[in-house]
C-alpha atoms as one frame of an Amber mdcrd trajectory, in Angstrom:
protein
  31.609 -24.398  -7.926  29.184 -23.789 -10.838  29.576 -21.194 -13.560  26.897
 -19.076 -11.864  28.732 -18.702  -8.529  28.919 -15.166  -7.168  32.136 -13.365
  -6.299  32.209 -14.947  -2.814  32.083 -18.436  -4.329  28.475 -19.133  -3.274
  25.962 -20.581  -5.688  23.117 -18.023  -6.011  20.674 -20.923  -6.338  21.281
 -21.592  -2.639  19.793 -18.238  -1.632  16.713 -18.380   0.586  13.504 -17.989
  -1.441  11.444 -15.001  -0.277   7.771 -15.968   0.032   6.102 -12.724   0.995
   6.586  -9.354   2.671   5.877  -9.561   6.418   6.285  -6.013   7.654   6.987
  -2.474   6.622   7.533   0.686   8.656   6.586   4.340   8.289   7.881   7.361
  10.151   5.274   9.699  11.645   5.477  13.064  13.386   2.705  12.421  15.939
   2.234   8.792  16.987  -1.083   9.345  18.786  -2.614  11.061  15.736  -1.307
   8.319  13.449  -2.551   5.518  15.719  -6.005   7.106  15.624  -5.852   7.298
  11.801  -4.723   3.710  11.189  -6.843   2.200  13.996 -10.035   4.254  13.724
 -10.217   5.297  10.096  -8.493   2.409   8.311  -9.670  -0.099  10.961  -6.320
  -1.867  11.318  -6.120  -3.918  14.517  -3.421  -2.816  16.939  -0.810  -5.544
  17.408   1.162  -3.712  20.107   1.813  -0.186  21.319   5.143   0.786  22.883
   4.414   4.301  24.215   7.796   4.600  25.921   9.528   3.964  22.571   6.914
   5.941  20.560   6.247   2.936  18.316   3.005   1.224  17.258   2.442  -1.999
  15.337  -0.710  -2.972  13.448  -1.742  -6.313  11.991  -2.456  -6.414   8.275
  -4.948  -9.210   7.663  -4.938 -12.017  10.210  -2.634 -11.622  13.239   0.761
 -13.031  12.402   0.322 -12.627   8.617   1.745  -9.128   8.047   2.490  -6.013
  10.067   2.809  -2.238   9.750   5.061  -0.362  12.166   4.783   3.365  12.910
   7.777   5.146  14.442   7.455   8.679  15.792  10.269  10.944  14.645   8.933
  14.201  16.044   8.392  17.483  14.293  11.690  17.713  12.455  11.511  19.979
   9.398  13.122  17.213   7.340  10.415  14.747   6.431  10.310  11.652   4.296
   7.159  10.620   2.453   6.885   6.889   1.797   4.480   4.705  -0.174   2.697
   1.604   1.082   0.123  -0.444  -0.847  -2.461  -2.565   0.954  -3.889  -5.543
  -0.938  -7.681  -5.591  -0.771 -10.468  -7.229  -2.779 -11.543  -5.713  -6.087
 -14.925  -4.954  -4.532 -13.152  -2.998  -1.793 -11.060  -1.008  -4.289 -14.226
  -0.124  -6.195 -16.001   0.947  -2.981 -12.979   2.784  -1.579 -13.496   6.294
  -3.067 -16.813   6.601  -1.243 -15.594   4.840   1.914 -12.520   7.079   2.104
 -14.607  10.221   1.586 -17.019   9.133   4.318 -14.012   8.697   6.648 -12.823
  12.229   5.830  -9.951  10.998   3.639  -9.471  12.354   0.115  -9.268   9.573
  -2.505  -6.654  10.285  -5.177  -5.803   9.006  -8.628  -2.318   7.968  -9.762
  -1.310  11.595 -10.365  -2.510  12.764  -6.954  -5.693  14.406  -8.222  -9.063
  13.958  -6.464 -10.702  10.739  -7.651 -14.222   9.357  -7.752 -13.150   5.989
  -9.142 -10.052   3.790  -9.010  -7.418   3.696 -11.718  -5.995   0.653 -13.470
  -2.263   0.202 -13.911  -2.375  -1.595 -17.245   1.077  -3.201 -17.064   0.161
  -5.289 -13.992  -2.928  -5.074 -14.350  -4.237  -3.853 -10.998  -7.027  -1.561
  -9.819  -5.908   1.026  -7.271  -6.896   4.111  -5.336  -4.476   6.344  -3.437
  -4.702   8.537  -0.329  -2.470  10.166   2.286  -2.032   9.534   5.988  -1.714
  12.504   8.371   2.059  12.697   7.687   1.712  12.747   3.908   2.754   9.124
   3.359   1.114   7.850   0.190  -1.141   4.863   0.869  -2.810   2.669  -1.717
  -5.595   0.090  -1.823  -4.730  -2.328  -4.641  -6.263  -5.433  -6.193  -4.634
  -7.447  -8.950  -6.925  -8.082 -11.919  -7.291 -11.462 -13.665  -7.002 -10.019
 -17.177  -3.828 -10.097 -19.238  -1.495  -7.114 -18.797  -2.114  -4.156 -21.115
   0.978  -1.927 -20.753  -0.085  -0.033 -23.873  -2.964   1.489 -21.873  -0.751
   3.061 -19.213  -2.699   4.215 -16.161  -6.385   4.714 -16.924  -9.623   5.241
 -14.984 -11.558   2.102 -14.019 -14.446   3.081 -16.327 -12.078   3.291 -19.317
 -10.598  -0.120 -18.389 -14.090  -1.637 -18.422 -14.782  -0.225 -21.902 -11.360
  -1.382 -23.113 -11.882  -4.868 -21.681 -15.336  -5.147 -23.269 -13.845  -4.455
 -26.728 -11.433  -7.398 -26.448
């Protein structure tokens, strides 16, 4: 047993390497309303609906690559708001404020304020725009940027990132 063995005597180096995230799940109060939102507004393809269980699954990207599950919890006064980020192209992030508005969805900045352009999270760096689903879950379109991280910039509007990048 090596010096790095855990308390159960297993070598942590033997742990399975995680390659990617395959699925995530959100709770919703009205499955039919949420299916319409994710299918019709966000254009996610339905993988499978289980009406008797009040569950819906959507493919993210190509079928079999990644999945989003929606589970109806009813109209309980206790609600949980979750966050899910969808990876998209940079061109899509840049076009998303207008596309979201045209779909009747309010684009938001990092602080939850109305947005007309994406923000850049300098520490990653990534361009992102945020919005809510009908249950208040925070959704995000995100694209990693090829530039070096700039944590000193914090979270800034895309237009400020472009000016900052041009000065380097």
